[in-house]
Residue, then its C-alpha position, 0 to 999 in steps of 0.5 A: m487473539k482471534l481476527p473477531e476479537a481483535i475488530i472488536e477491540i479496533g471499535k472501541e479504539a478510535r484510530n482512521e487507519a484499520n490497519d494500523a489499528l490492528e497491529g498488536k493484536l494480530d499476529v505479523q503474518e496476519i498483518v502483512k496480509i490484511r496489507l497485501d490483500t487491502a493492496e489488491f482490492y486498491v489497485e483492482q479498484a484502480r483498474e474499475t475507476l480509471k475510465a471514470s475517474h483517473v484522478l481517483a484512480s491515481e490516488m487509489l494506486f498510491k493507497a496500494i503502494v502505501e500498503g503494499i510498503k506498510a506490509l514489507a515493514d510489518y514482515f520486516g519488524i521495521r518500526k519508522e514514519l512511512r516517509e522513513l522505511p523506504m529507505y531502509l526497505e531499500d537496503i534490504l529489498g533493492e531499488w525497487i522500493g524506492n522506485a514504487w515511493e517515488i511512482g506513489k508519489r508521483l501519483h498523490y500529488d501530480g495525479y490526484i491533488f494537481e491533477f497534472l497527469q492522464q488517463d493513459d498515463v495512469q493507466e501506465y502506472l496501472k501496471y507498474v503499481k500490479e507488478f509492485v505488489n506482486n513483488c512484494k507478495i514473493a518477497v514475503l512469501y520465500 
């Protein structure tokens, strides 16, 4: 199925997550690439948003980690719930996956929901998440 056909199919389905809705309509490599592109988009948006709202930037960084983890899961053919994926991926790729997931949860809860993190904290996490996304790209390219 071509990308335009997949988009039309997605429009017929009432799903919230466009990337998840692509599953089964595109080949795995295309889905992985879309997820990694989306992760990079979130990192860039977080960088641009950081000065205006470190709270929103925290959530964007969390979403970048989620997309990176989902991309790796798609690449390795792991079909589990999001909360279970880091454990399986860590067995394959190492502890950097689990570390990223812990940081992602901290960004989501402490940074976005409870607003405990400061701008400087989120700035440091931005560097880590950018490195995580780059590592995800390396993992699927080699």
